[in-house]
N, C-alpha and C positions, 0 to 999 in steps of 0.2 A: 251491548248488542241488542238490536231490535228482536223481541221475542218471536214475532211473526217470522222473521228470517230463520231463526233457530228451529222453529217448528217445521218449516218447509224442508229444511235440510235433514231433520231427524223426526219423521212422522211416527216412529215407533213409540215415542213417549206417550202418545195417546193410549196405547195399549197398556202402559203402566198405570195410567189413571183407572182404567177399567178393572185391572187386577186389584187395586185397593178397594174399589167399590164392591167387588165380590167378597173380599175379606170382611169389609164392614157389614155387608148383608148377612154373612155367616156368624157374626158376633165375635170375630177374632179380637183378642185383647188389643186395646188401643187403636184399632182400625177405624172405628166410627169417629172417635174424637179427632184423629189425625185427618180423616176425610173432611170433616167440617172445618177444621183449622185451615186446610188448604183451599177451602171454598170452591170445591169442584161441583157442588150442587147438593140438593136435598133429596134426590130421588133414590133413596136407599130402601130396599125391601126388608122384610123380616127373613130370618134364616129359612132357606128353602124356597123363598119366593123368587120369581123371575125379575131381575132388575131391568130397567128400561133401555140399557145400552144396546148397541148393535142393531138399531132400528132398520138399517139398510138390509141386514141379513133377514129380518122379519119379512120385509116387503118382497124380497127375492125368493124366499123359500117357504113362506106361508107357515102352516101349522108346525112343521118340523123345527122351526126356529126356537120354540119354547124348549124342546128337548136339547137342542144344541146349546142354548144359553144355560140351561140347567147343568148340562155336562161340563161346561166351562167353569161354572161356579164351584161344582164339586171338585174338579181337578185342581183349580186354583187354591182352594182351601187345603186340600191334601198336600199339594206341593209345598206350600208355605209351612205347614205344621211339621211335615216329615223332615224338611231341611233343618228346622229348629232342633228337632230331636237328634239329628246327625251331629250338629254343632255341639250340643251338650255332651255327647258321647266322647268328644275329643278334648274337653276342658281347655279350650284355646287361650293363649295369652292375648292375641289380637285377632279379632274377626275382621277380615277384609272382604266386603261383598262387592262383586263386579257383575253386572251393574246393580246398584241398590234399589233403583226405582223409587216408588212412593210408599213402600210397605212400612209397617210399624216395627220391623225387626230390630232397629236400633234401640227403640224405646224398651222393647221386651228384654233384649240381651243386656243392656246397660243396667236395667232394674235388677237383673240376676247377678250382677257383679262383673260382667265381661266388658272389655274395651272393644268398641265397635267403630269401624271406619267404613263408611259408605261411599263408594266411588261411582260416578255416573257422568253423563253429558251435562254441560253447563245449564241447559234449559231445565233439567230435573233438579240439579243441586240448588239452583237459585230459588226453587220452590220449597224443597224438602228441608233444607238447612234451617231457614228462619222458622218454619212451622214447628219443627221439633224443638228448637230453642224456646219457643213460646210455651211449650207443653211440659217442660221439665226444668228443674233447677237443682235438685238434690244430686243427680247423677249426670248432669250435662257434661262434666269433664270427661266422661267415659264415652261420649258420642262425638264423632267427627264426620263431617261431610265435605268431600272435595271433588272438584270436576277433573276429568281426565279423558284421554282417548286410550282404550285398551290395546290398540295396535301400536302405540307409541311408547317405548320403554322409558324415555325421558319424561314423558307426561306422567306415567304411573309412579316413577321414582320420586318425582317432585311432590306428587300427592301424598306419598308415604314418608316424606322426610320427617325426622323426629319420632318415627314409630320404631320402638326398640323391642327386641325379643322375637321369638318365633311367630310366624303368621299362619293363620288358617284362612285360606281363600275359599270363598263359596261362590258358586254360580248355579243358577237353576235352569236357564233357558237361553243364555247369551249365545252360545256357539251355533245354535240353529239358525240365527239370523245372518251369519257371516258368509262372505264369499271365501273361496279357497285361499286367496292371498291374505285376507284378514284373519282367517282361521290359523294359518301358519304363524303370522305375526303375534297373535294373542297367545298361542301356546308357547312360543319361544320366549315371550316376555314373562309369562308365569313361571316357566322353567327357570329362567335366570333369577327371578325374585326368590324362588325356593332354594336355589343353589346358594344365594348370598345370605338369606335370612334364616333358612330352615323352616320346617313346618310342612303343611300339606295343602292340597287343593281338593275340596269336596264338591262333587258335581253330579247333578242329575241330568245334565245336558244330553247324555247319550240315551236316556230313557224317557225324555219328555214327550216324544212323539207317541210312544206306547202308553204313557200316562193318559193323555187326552183320548186316544183311540180306545183304550180299554174302558174308560168311563162311559163313552158313547155306546160301546158294544153292550155294556151291562144295562144301560137305560133303554136301548133299542136293539135287541138281538138280531132282528131281521135286516136292519139297514143302518147300523151304527157306523160301519166303514164308509158308506156313502155319505153320511152326515159329516164324518170327519173330513172327507175330501171337499165337501162344500165349505167347511170352515177354513181349510187351507186356501181354497180358491178365493174366498172372501177376504182373507188377510192379504193376499197378493193384490187384490183390487184396491184396498184402502191404504195399504202401506207400500206397495210396489216392491215387496221383498219376497223372494222365493224361499220359503222355509225348507230346511233340511236338504239343501241342494249342494252342500260342500262335501269334501272327502270324508268327513267324519260319519256321514250317514249313507253314502251311496253303496257301501259294500257290507252293510249289516254290522252286528256287534263285533264279529271277528275282525272286520276291516277297521272298525273304530279303535279296537284294542291295538292292532298293529300300527295304526297311524300314531297313536299316542306314545307307544313304546319307541317308535322311530324318532319321535321328538324328544326322547330322553327321560320318559317317566316310567316309574314302577307303579303298578296298579293293584290296589286291594279292593275287593268287591263286598258290599254288604247288601243282603236282601232287604228290599223295601218293606217286607212283612215285619221285620224287626222294629221298624219305627212307624208302623201304620197307626194313625191316631183315631180317636173318636171324631166323627165329623158332624157338625151341626146341620150341614146341608143334607145329611141323610138320616136325620133324627127320626123321621116318620117313614123311612123306607128301609127297614131291616133286611129285607130280602136282597135289595140292591147292595147294601153294605157287605153282606156275606159274599156275594158274587165278586164284588170289587176287591175285597181282601184276598180272595183266592187268586184273582187275576194278577194282583200286585205281587203275589209271592214269586212270580216269575221275573220280576223287575229288580234292578239293582242300583244302588248308589255306588259311584266309583270314587275312591280316595287315591289321589295321585301324589307321589313324592318324586323329587329329582333323583334319578338313578345315580348311584355312586360306583356302580360296577366298572365303568370305563372312564371314571373321572368326569369332571365338569366339562360339558361341551362349551366351546367358545362361540358366542353369538355376537356378531357385529350389530350393536344397537346405536351407533353414533349417527347423528343426523344434523345437517345444518339447519339453521332457523328458517322458518317460512317467511317469504316475502313475495310481493308481486309488483312488477314494473308495468305501469300503464301508459299507453299512448293512444290518443284519440284523434280522429279526423272526421270529415263529413261522412256520416253513416258507417264509420270504420272504428274498430277497437282492437288494439294490440295488447296482449297480456303475456308478460314473461314471468313464469311461475317458478319459484325456487323452494327447495325443502320438501315438506310433506303437506299434502292436501288431504286432510282427514276431518273428523267430526269437530275438532277444535278450530281448525283454520278455514274450512270450507265456507262457513257463514261470512267470513270477511271477504272472500272472493265474490260471493253472491252480492254483497253490499257494494263492492267496487263496480261490478257489472251493472247493477241497477242504477247506481249514480250516473254511470256513463250513458245509459240508455233512457233516462227519465224524460228527456225532452222530445226524443224522436226514436222510432224503431231503428235498430242497426241493420245494415245489409251485409256486413262482413265482420267476422271475428277471426283473428289469428292468435293461436296459442303457441307460444314458444316453450317447449317442455325440456329444453336442454339441461336445466338444473332441477327438474322435478324428480325427486327421489322415490316418491310413493304416492299412490292415490287410493283412497278408500271408497266405499260405496257412497258415502256422503259427498265426496269430491265429484264422483261421477254424476251424482244427482244434480249438482250445480251445472256441470257441463251440458247435461241434457236440458235443463231449464233454459240455458242460453241458446241451445240449438233450436228448440221448439219455438222460441220467440223471434228468430231471425226472419226478416222479410223474404230473403232468398234461402230456400232449404239447403242449397249447396254452398252457402256462404261461410261455413266454418272450415278453417285450415288448422291442422294440428301438426307441428313439425318438431324435428330434433328429439324424438321420443326414445328414451333409453330402452334397452332390452327388457329389464324388469317391469317397467311401466307398460311397455307394449304388450307384454304377456298378460297383464291385468286387463288391458283394453280388449285383447282377443278373447280371453276366457269369459269376460262379462258381456261380450257381444257389442261392445262400443264401436269396434272397427266396422261392423256391418252398417252403422248409421252414418259414418263419416267417409266421404269419398276422398277428401284431400288430407291424407295422414301419412307421415313419413318418419323413418327412423333417424336417429342421430348419426 
């Protein structure tokens, strides 16, 4: 698959590159070596220095950019090191990171004797897998990287085949990117995994918003909240993703707890202060370090297990395979989509569309969704690319939409963009 196509479907992977850059700048173990192996660039600063990324934010917000960038660096280092400490506290048999991104966690954990399985989008795995293999030989058998879509249970199960014993799933910020339908699918898939294999899910997802906000408040007491809002606005601009907009975040910590309990989880909470590390990014800022440690004492990691109080919930995770039926005419394209349109399959649909439209712009597109079971934000992104490129802005027809898919269209605002859309 063309990497450019994958990048347009999943722009969030660029943020993962920035995360590794910040860890390398902070001097985190193996981060700089991995960054160079991945050939992302040479623009790494010393610990505490501002790295060159996010130049657009600099242009838009001027001097406050340096504070925002510094805050991101501090929060990224803290987030990575604290999660490592949480993992060590559980002595896991298998560490499953979703998504794994480009971090050196696999190298660090395998060196300490753990088995690490990093799961992410194909565009990330195609980079991180070979890079890590080039950097290790003694414990390469303890590191596995596999591509998957976290909303698709079949995809995750396939990625974890031959993984025996209990699992410890970790996620740091994944849930904040998801739509409501994606959030429900991911939580149900993790619940089923834990019901089958045993183990737990360690997550800071519920506290990541406070993590970045508290860092900026400590750096800029008078306008830290405003800087945080600028950061979220900038992220929306570059990645077209509304952070923290799903049901896990809209009703505060109590709402998040109720949501996860309803999905079948028992929850244990650990104060972040118990795993708060020394930070290289704050080496010369002891007053900020003390403020931040105090602020973090109010934050928590959540460890989730599949509840056994009412037995294992039955979740239907069966799905037919993805396929697309294509018919073309003069300025016309018909696409009959079957199965799931998600981060794994959406790039294929975009390639089909671009092949059909390479010689001349299309005037009409008809999408038959009779057999479409599910569509993720990646799939919606492909449909929007098609819509924006049509010569006729009203030239897209979407028909035979099932009730579950129509609900996704409605909650994401897709129905506001399409005049010709009908249910099955």
